[in-house]
C-alpha positions in Angstrom: 6.4 32.4 1.6 7.6 30.4 4.6 9.2 27.0 4.3 6.8 24.0 4.4 7.3 21.8 7.5 5.8 18.9 5.4 4.8 18.5 1.8 1.1 18.4 2.6 1.1 21.5 4.9 -1.0 24.6 4.4 0.7 27.3 2.5 -0.1 30.7 4.0 -0.1 33.8 1.8 0.5 36.4 4.5 1.4 40.1 4.7 1.9 40.1 8.5 3.2 37.1 10.4 2.5 36.0 14.0 -1.1 37.1 14.2 -4.3 36.9 12.3 -4.6 39.7 9.8 -7.5 40.2 7.5 -7.6 43.2 5.2 -10.6 45.4 5.4 -11.5 44.7 1.7 -11.8 41.1 2.6 -14.0 41.8 5.7 -16.3 44.0 3.6 -16.5 41.7 0.6 -20.3 41.3 0.3 -19.9 38.1 -1.7 -18.4 36.3 1.3 -20.9 35.0 3.8 -20.2 35.5 7.5 -19.7 31.8 7.7 -17.0 31.8 5.1 -15.4 34.9 6.6 -15.3 33.2 10.0 -13.9 30.0 8.5 -11.1 32.0 6.7 -10.2 33.7 10.0 -9.9 30.3 11.7 -7.7 28.8 8.9 -5.4 31.8 9.0 -4.9 31.3 12.7 -3.6 27.8 12.2 0.1 26.9 12.1 1.9 26.2 8.8 2.0 22.4 9.4 -1.8 22.2 9.9 -3.9 20.4 7.3 -7.3 21.5 6.1 -9.9 18.7 6.4 -13.6 19.4 6.2 -14.5 16.5 8.4 -12.3 17.8 11.2 -13.5 21.4 10.8 -17.1 20.2 11.3 -16.4 18.5 14.6 -16.7 20.2 18.0 -19.2 22.2 19.9 -20.8 25.0 17.9 -19.3 23.9 14.6 -21.1 23.7 11.3 -21.8 20.5 9.4 -19.3 19.1 6.9 -21.4 20.2 3.9 -21.6 23.7 5.3 -17.8 23.8 5.7 -17.3 22.5 2.1 -19.7 25.2 0.8 -17.7 27.9 2.6 -14.4 26.5 1.2 -15.8 26.6 -2.4 -16.9 30.2 -1.8 -13.5 31.1 -0.5 -11.9 29.5 -3.5 -14.1 31.4 -5.9 -13.1 34.7 -4.2 -9.3 33.9 -4.3 -8.7 33.1 -0.6 -8.4 29.3 -0.7 -7.5 26.5 -3.1 -6.8 22.8 -3.2 -3.4 22.0 -4.7 -1.9 18.9 -6.3 1.8 19.4 -5.6 4.5 17.8 -7.7 7.6 17.9 -5.6 11.2 18.0 -6.8 11.7 14.4 -5.7 8.9 13.3 -8.1 6.3 12.6 -5.5 2.8 14.1 -5.9 0.9 15.1 -2.7 -2.3 17.0 -1.9 -2.3 20.2 0.0 -4.1 23.5 0.5 -3.3 27.2 0.2 -4.9 30.0 2.2 -4.6 33.8 1.6 -5.6 36.6 4.0 -6.3 38.8 1.0 -8.0 38.0 -2.3 -5.6 36.9 -5.0 -6.7 37.7 -8.5 -4.6 34.9 -9.9 -6.3 32.4 -7.7 -9.7 33.6 -9.0 -8.6 33.0 -12.6 -7.1 29.6 -11.8 -10.4 28.7 -10.0 -12.4 29.5 -13.2 -10.0 27.3 -15.2 -9.6 24.3 -13.0 -13.1 24.2 -11.4 -14.5 23.0 -14.7 -11.9 20.2 -15.0 -12.6 16.7 -13.9 -10.1 17.2 -11.1 -10.6 20.6 -9.6 -7.3 20.6 -7.7 -4.8 23.2 -9.0 -1.6 21.4 -10.2 1.5 23.2 -8.9 5.2 22.2 -9.5 7.9 22.8 -7.0 10.9 24.8 -8.2 14.6 24.7 -7.1 14.1 27.6 -4.7 11.1 26.0 -3.0 8.5 28.1 -4.7 5.7 26.7 -6.9 4.4 27.4 -10.4 1.0 26.5 -11.6 0.9 24.0 -14.5 -1.9 24.8 -16.9 -3.8 22.3 -19.1 -1.7 23.3 -22.2 1.5 22.4 -20.3 2.7 26.0 -19.6 3.8 27.2 -16.2 2.6 30.4 -14.5 2.7 32.3 -11.2 1.0 30.7 -8.2 -0.1 34.1 -6.9 2.2 34.1 -3.8 4.1 37.3 -3.1 7.8 36.7 -3.1 8.4 39.8 -0.9 5.3 40.3 1.4 6.5 43.8 2.5 7.5 45.2 -0.9 9.8 48.2 -0.5 8.5 49.1 3.0 10.2 48.2 6.2 8.8 45.4 8.4 6.4 46.5 11.2 8.1 48.2 14.1 6.6 45.8 16.7 8.5 42.9 15.2 12.1 42.6 16.2 14.4 40.8 13.7 15.6 37.4 14.8 19.3 37.5 15.9 21.6 35.7 13.6 23.7 32.9 15.1 27.4 33.6 14.9 29.3 30.8 13.2 33.0 30.2 13.6 33.8 28.7 10.2 37.2 27.4 11.4 35.8 25.5 14.3 32.9 24.3 12.1 35.4 22.9 9.6 37.5 21.2 12.3 34.5 19.7 14.0 33.8 16.1 12.8 30.4 15.4 11.4 28.0 14.0 14.0 26.4 10.6 13.6 22.7 10.4 13.1 20.8 10.6 16.4 19.1 7.4 17.3 15.5 7.5 18.7 15.6 7.4 22.5 14.0 4.3 24.1 10.3 5.0 24.7 10.2 8.0 22.3 7.4 8.1 19.9 8.0 7.5 16.2 7.4 10.5 13.9 3.8 10.7 12.8 3.1 9.7 9.2 1.3 12.2 7.0 -2.3 11.3 5.8 -1.0 10.8 2.3 1.7 8.4 3.4 -0.7 6.5 5.6 -3.1 6.0 2.8 -0.3 4.8 0.5 1.0 2.4 3.2 -2.4 1.0 3.9 -3.0 0.5 0.1 0.3 -1.5 -0.2 -0.7 -3.6 2.9 -4.1 -4.3 1.4 -2.7 -5.5 -1.9 -0.2 -7.7 -0.1 -2.9 -9.2 2.1 -5.1 -10.0 -0.9 -2.3 -11.5 -2.8 -1.3 -13.7 0.2 -4.9 -14.8 0.7 -5.2 -15.8 -3.0 -1.9 -17.8 -2.9 -3.1 -19.6 0.2 -6.5 -20.4 -1.3 -4.8 -21.8 -4.5 -2.4 -23.9 -2.4 -5.3 -25.3 -0.2 -7.3 -26.2 -3.3 -4.4 -28.1 -4.9 -3.8 -30.0 -1.6 -7.5 -30.9 -1.4 -7.5 -32.1 -5.0 -4.5 -34.5 -4.4 -5.8 -35.7 -1.0 -9.3 -36.5 -2.3 -7.9 -38.5 -5.2 -5.5 -40.5 -3.0 -8.2 -41.2 -0.4 -10.4 -42.8 -3.0 -7.6 -44.7 -4.7 -6.2 -46.0 -1.3 -9.6 -47.2 -0.2 -9.9 -49.1 -3.5 -6.6 -50.8 -3.3 -5.7 -50.8 0.4 -9.2 -51.1 1.9 -11.1 -48.7 4.2 -9.1 -46.5 6.5 -9.3 -47.6 10.2 -6.9 -45.2 11.8 -7.5 -42.1 13.8 -10.6 -40.0 12.9 -8.6 -37.0 11.5 -6.4 -39.2 9.3 -7.6 -37.5 6.0 -7.0 -34.0 7.4 -3.5 -35.0 8.6 -2.7 -36.5 5.2 -4.0 -33.4 3.4 -1.8 -31.3 5.6 1.3 -33.3 4.7 0.5 -32.7 1.0 -0.1 -29.0 1.6 3.4 -28.6 3.3 5.0 -30.5 0.4 3.4 -28.1 -2.1 4.6 -25.2 -0.1 8.1 -26.5 -0.4 7.9 -26.6 -4.2 6.8 -30.2 -4.9 4.3 -30.6 -7.7 0.8 -32.2 -7.4 2.0 -35.1 -9.5 5.0 -35.7 -7.3 2.9 -35.7 -4.2 0.4 -38.2 -5.8 3.3 -40.5 -6.9 4.8 -40.3 -3.4 1.5 -41.3 -1.8 1.4 -44.3 -4.2 5.0 -45.2 -3.3 4.4 -45.0 0.5 1.3 -47.3 0.1 -0.2 -45.9 3.3 -3.5 -44.1 3.8 -1.6 -41.8 6.2 2.2 -42.2 5.9 4.3 -41.3 8.8 6.5 -38.2 8.5 9.6 -40.3 7.7 7.7 -42.5 5.2 6.4 -39.4 3.5 9.8 -37.7 3.3 11.4 -40.9 2.0 8.7 -41.3 -0.7 9.1 -37.8 -1.9 12.9 -38.4 -2.1 12.4 -41.6 -4.2 9.9 -39.9 -6.5 12.3 -37.0 -7.2 15.3 -39.4 -7.6 17.0 -38.0 -4.6 16.8 -41.4 -2.8 17.5 -44.8 -4.4 14.7 -47.2 -3.3 15.6 -50.2 -1.2 15.0 -53.6 -2.8 15.3 -57.1 -1.2 18.3 -57.9 -3.3 20.1 -54.6 -2.5 20.1 -51.0 -3.8 19.2 -50.6 -7.4 18.8 -47.5 -9.6 15.3 -46.1 -9.5 13.1 -46.5 -12.5 9.5 -45.2 -13.0 8.6 -48.0 -15.4 10.0 -50.7 -13.2 8.2 -49.4 -10.2 4.8 -48.3 -11.7 4.6 -50.1 -15.0 3.9 -48.7 -18.5 2.5 -45.1 -18.4 0.2 -45.9 -21.3 -1.9 -48.4 -19.3 -5.5 -47.7 -18.4 -6.1 -45.4 -15.4 -7.5 -46.9 -12.2 -11.2 -46.6 -11.5 -13.1 -45.4 -8.5 -15.2 -47.8 -6.3 -18.2 -47.0 -8.5 -16.4 -48.1 -11.6 -15.8 -44.7 -13.1 -12.2 -43.5 -13.9 -10.5 -41.7 -11.0 -10.8 -37.9 -11.3 -7.6 -36.5 -12.9 -5.6 -33.7 -11.4 -4.0 -31.1 -13.7 -0.4 -30.1 -13.1 2.0 -27.6 -14.7 3.2 -30.2 -17.1 -0.3 -31.3 -18.1 0.2 -34.7 -16.4 -2.7 -36.4 -14.7 -3.0 -38.5 -11.6 -4.1 -42.1 -11.6 -2.7 -43.0 -15.1 -1.1 -46.2 -13.8 -3.0 -49.5 -13.5 -2.4 -51.6 -10.5 -0.7 -54.9 -11.3 
């Protein structure tokens, strides 16, 4: 068998290279429909790196539909000319590929009878050190994959095929020649195309990352809305109705959102808004309030700088919570430490 240009490429089981060759026994096989025979000829005429896809085979003028193509592929598989493979490579990766044979392979027929009844009809094959593959059967044993190791047997190759000249190598000059650095891709050159399997895997990773990012953003927005709603009700109760710019609530909620993004807790944001005593603090007031609440900044007092104390600033934590304008307690906001907002009564 020839070397695979890619892990998912078609593996051709040929007896004569460089042109389409179909044995007479294959052509005269009455169990093969003309449609299947034509499809087999078309597959054998493709290059080694080509991938068999029923949706692509069904496209184009004069082509059959996709279901007709799939029916022909199943018929070719039952007659030992085609099979779908799940390939476990030496590097541990598992990829899907196909194998096509110009002559019927008895081993493929037997394998088809075994694996076509399985939940996954793909034939599992395992790559060996020499690049060949063995079939892995349900009981864990390995067997031949039906490929001929020596397509010509004891006979000489056809006379019309000239052997490829072997490149002469000067071992001395090769040893003295320093290793060349990896070639960089030329500006404007196209990147290597990803295989279908790699593209599906990359898209799946991107989809998971996108969903996770959206979930994190939604949770952050919900937390910011919770703190902002509580503060707006509490501020109107103790500071009066807001008379600033129309989007003041949105701007304040955005400040809370950014603080949560930086790692501040919901409780710290709520306490900072209380400390700032503004419906909508300025950027400097908001930063200073966060610094005071987290003990990074000592608050200024009229008689000088004094150590910060929660109890001195806000009173006893056990006092009754403030109430909303309707007289009901302010809605509490859960945090990671089970603390709630609005647990301090105004003095």
